[in-house]
C-alpha positions in Angstrom: 28.3 3.1 -0.3 26.0 2.8 -3.2 25.3 5.7 -5.4 22.3 6.4 -7.6 22.1 7.5 -11.2 19.0 8.5 -13.1 17.7 6.1 -15.7 17.6 8.2 -18.8 16.5 6.2 -21.9 16.0 9.0 -24.4 19.6 10.2 -24.4 22.1 7.5 -24.1 25.0 9.8 -25.1 24.7 11.9 -21.9 25.9 10.0 -18.8 23.4 10.6 -16.0 24.8 12.1 -12.9 25.8 9.9 -9.9 23.9 10.9 -6.8 24.6 9.8 -3.3 21.7 7.9 -1.9 21.6 9.8 1.4 22.0 13.1 -0.4 19.2 12.3 -2.8 16.8 11.3 -0.1 17.8 13.6 2.7 14.7 15.8 2.3 12.5 12.7 2.2 14.1 11.4 5.4 13.2 14.7 7.1 9.7 15.2 5.7 8.6 11.5 5.4 9.9 10.4 8.8 13.2 8.8 7.8 12.0 6.2 5.2 15.4 4.7 4.8 18.8 4.7 6.5 20.8 2.5 4.1 19.8 -0.1 1.5 21.6 -2.8 3.3 20.0 -2.4 6.7 16.4 -3.0 7.9 14.5 0.0 8.9 13.1 0.5 12.4 10.0 2.1 13.8 8.4 4.5 11.3 11.0 4.0 8.5 10.2 2.0 5.4 12.8 0.1 3.3 13.1 0.4 -0.5 13.4 -2.9 -2.4 14.8 -3.1 -5.9 12.4 -2.3 -8.7 13.8 -4.3 -11.7 12.2 -3.4 -15.0 13.2 -2.4 -18.5 14.1 1.2 -19.1 11.4 1.5 -21.7 8.6 0.5 -19.5 6.1 3.3 -20.0 3.3 4.5 -17.8 0.9 4.4 -20.7 0.5 0.7 -20.1 0.2 1.2 -16.3 -1.6 4.4 -15.8 -5.3 3.6 -15.5 -7.9 5.2 -13.3 -8.5 3.8 -9.9 -11.5 1.6 -10.0 -13.8 2.2 -7.0 -15.2 -0.7 -5.1 -18.9 -1.0 -6.0 -21.1 -0.8 -2.9 -24.2 -1.9 -4.6 -25.3 -5.1 -2.9 -22.5 -4.8 -0.4 -23.2 -3.8 3.2 -21.4 -3.8 6.5 -22.3 -5.6 9.6 -21.0 -5.8 13.1 -20.9 -9.2 14.6 -18.9 -12.3 15.4 -17.6 -14.2 12.4 -19.6 -17.4 11.8 -17.9 -20.7 11.2 -17.2 -21.2 7.5 -15.5 -24.1 5.7 -12.8 -23.0 3.3 -11.0 -25.0 0.7 -7.2 -24.8 0.8 -6.7 -23.5 -2.7 -4.8 -20.4 -3.8 -6.7 -17.5 -5.1 -6.3 -16.8 -8.8 -4.4 -13.8 -10.0 -7.6 -12.4 -11.4 -9.3 -12.7 -7.9 -6.3 -10.9 -6.3 -6.2 -8.3 -8.9 -9.9 -7.5 -8.6 -9.5 -6.9 -4.8 -6.7 -4.4 -5.4 -8.2 -2.5 -8.3 -9.7 0.3 -6.2 -6.5 1.1 -4.3 -4.3 3.8 -5.7 -0.6 4.3 -5.3 1.7 7.0 -6.6 4.8 6.8 -8.8 7.0 9.4 -10.6 7.1 9.7 -14.4 9.3 11.8 -16.6 8.4 13.8 -19.7 8.4 10.6 -21.8 5.8 9.0 -19.6 8.4 6.5 -18.2 8.9 5.4 -14.7 11.6 7.5 -13.0 14.1 4.9 -11.9 17.5 5.1 -10.2 20.4 2.6 -10.6 22.7 1.6 -7.8 26.4 1.7 -8.4 28.2 -0.7 -8.2 25.3 -3.0 -7.5 23.7 -2.3 -10.9 20.3 -2.7 -9.2 17.5 -0.4 -10.4 15.3 1.2 -7.8 11.7 2.5 -8.1 9.6 4.3 -5.5 6.0 3.4 -4.9 4.2 5.7 -2.5 0.8 5.3 -0.7 0.6 9.1 -0.1 0.6 11.6 -2.9 2.4 14.1 -0.6 5.3 11.7 -0.1 5.7 11.2 -3.9 5.5 15.0 -4.4 8.2 15.5 -1.8 10.5 13.1 -3.7 9.7 14.7 -7.0 10.5 18.2 -5.7 13.8 17.0 -4.3 14.8 15.0 -7.3 14.2 18.0 -9.5 16.6 20.0 -7.3 19.4 17.4 -7.7 19.0 16.1 -11.3 18.7 18.0 -14.6 17.0 14.9 -16.0 13.9 15.7 -13.9 12.3 18.4 -16.1 9.2 20.4 -15.5 7.1 17.8 -17.2 8.0 15.2 -14.7 5.0 14.5 -12.4 3.4 12.3 -9.8 1.1 9.7 -11.4 -1.6 7.7 -9.7 -1.9 4.0 -10.7 -4.1 1.2 -9.4 -2.4 -1.2 -7.0 -3.5 -4.2 -9.2 -1.2 -2.8 -11.9 1.7 -2.9 -9.5 0.9 -6.5 -8.8 1.0 -7.1 -12.6 4.5 -5.7 -12.6 5.4 -8.0 -9.8 4.4 -11.0 -11.9 6.4 -9.6 -14.8 9.5 -9.8 -12.8 9.4 -6.4 -11.1 10.6 -6.4 -7.5 9.5 -3.6 -5.2 8.5 -2.5 -1.8 6.1 0.3 -1.3 6.4 3.3 1.0 3.5 3.5 3.5 2.1 6.7 4.9 4.2 7.6 8.0 1.0 8.4 10.0 -0.3 4.8 9.4 3.0 3.3 10.5 2.7 5.3 13.8 -0.9 3.9 14.1 0.4 0.4 13.6 2.9 0.8 16.3 0.2 2.1 18.7 -2.0 -0.9 17.9 0.9 -3.3 18.6 1.6 -1.5 21.9 -2.0 -1.7 22.9 -1.9 -5.4 22.2 1.1 -5.8 24.5 3.6 -6.4 21.7 7.1 -5.0 21.7 7.9 -2.1 19.3 11.6 -2.4 19.8 12.1 -3.7 16.2 9.6 -1.2 14.7 7.1 -2.1 12.0 8.2 -3.5 8.7 5.9 -3.2 5.6 2.7 -1.4 4.7 0.2 -1.6 7.6 -3.3 -2.8 7.0 -6.0 -2.7 9.7 -9.0 -4.9 10.4 -11.5 -5.4 13.1 -12.7 -8.7 14.5 -16.2 -7.2 14.6 -16.6 -5.7 11.1 -17.3 -7.7 8.0 -18.9 -7.1 4.6 -21.6 -9.2 3.0 -22.3 -9.4 -0.7 -25.1 -11.8 -1.6 -24.2 -15.0 0.3 -20.5 -14.4 0.9 -18.9 -12.6 3.8 -15.7 -10.6 3.5 -13.2 -9.2 5.9 -12.3 -5.6 5.0 -8.6 -4.6 5.4 -8.1 -0.8 5.6 -5.0 1.1 4.6 -5.9 3.8 7.1 -6.8 3.1 10.7 -9.0 6.2 10.8 -11.2 4.7 8.0 -11.7 1.5 10.0 -12.6 3.5 13.1 -15.1 5.7 11.2 -16.7 2.6 9.6 -17.0 0.9 13.0 -18.6 4.1 14.5 -21.1 4.5 11.7 -22.0 0.9 11.6 -22.5 0.8 15.4 -24.7 4.0 15.2 -26.9 2.7 12.4 -27.3 -0.7 14.0 -27.7 0.7 17.5 -24.9 -1.3 18.9 -21.9 -0.4 21.1 -19.0 0.7 19.0 -16.6 -2.3 19.1 -13.6 -0.1 18.6 -13.8 0.7 22.3 -13.1 -3.0 23.1 -9.4 -3.7 23.8 -7.8 -5.6 21.0 -10.7 -5.3 18.6 -8.5 -3.5 16.0 -5.6 -5.5 14.6 -2.8 -4.7 12.3 -0.9 -6.8 9.7 1.3 -6.0 6.8 0.0 -5.8 3.3 2.9 -7.8 2.1 2.1 -10.6 4.5 -1.6 -10.7 3.5 -0.7 -10.7 -0.2 1.8 -13.5 0.3 -0.9 -15.5 2.1 -3.4 -14.9 -0.7 -0.9 -16.2 -3.2 0.0 -19.2 -1.2 -1.2 -22.8 -1.6 -3.4 -22.5 1.5 -5.6 -19.4 1.6 -8.0 -20.5 4.3 -6.9 -17.5 6.3 -7.1 -14.9 3.5 -9.7 -16.0 1.0 -12.3 -13.7 2.4 -10.1 -10.5 2.4 -10.9 -7.3 0.5 -8.8 -4.2 0.6 -10.5 -0.9 1.2 -9.1 2.2 -0.6 -8.2 5.2 1.6 -11.2 7.4 2.3 -13.8 4.8 1.1 -16.9 4.5 3.3 -17.9 0.8 3.6 -21.1 1.8 5.6 -22.6 3.7 2.7 -26.1 2.4 2.1 -26.1 0.2 5.2 -29.6 -1.3 5.5 -30.7 -0.7 9.1 -33.4 -3.3 9.0 -30.7 -6.0 8.7 -28.9 -5.1 11.9 -29.7 -8.3 13.6 -29.8 -10.5 10.4 
């Protein structure tokens, strides 16, 4: 069984304590709906695996911690309607284009008193693990428990919010990770799969993102498909758009809401053929895409 030790870069003379993986994350398993069972097995239902986060010990949050950039809704409005045929070239999106679409989405990491990532190392695997949470509450739960089992987690250790595009930058710099989704959204994803007649026997792997076949955004002459990290935000957007455009709420239609994994979408955006993903934008939790919706364009 692998054990964990804290990555402590400021004091190389003191050997960090070895911490059993299950002991360290026991409280997280209880309060965050069993995020992991072991590092070597896939997680089922509403548990989320942790993938190795490989980075230098001196990687500081000062280069990563930037305010979340909200999506500008000026000139951007939501519509309900069937997607129109559109020719797309099979070319990969540039990194800048992907980064721009992720800039408004915040995730949470742990930092120590030196503004460094809190990392744990596997023994004997030598792999370094980092935890990226979509919910502040999950990150805070981990921080509280880590403080209780490691002296290296002092009172100045904290939960830090960073923009998701910065996480993608880390990925390009050789950082490998898998993010921990909100347990409630994993449950929502399982319900969507069940409503679509799909089996939930193998659970749900990855960070769920939700979209509707009926909702799209329009900015100038381009149409975008919004992907939501929270199903409730998508449902609220559909409801408001339907009310403002005096149409039947499409959320009532069976199968209108679909779920995918963020990892799958991101992989598609990076691939050689992006015909399926080149019109995707990610909506930060709590963001209202119907703000400023022009009612006179309901049928436009």
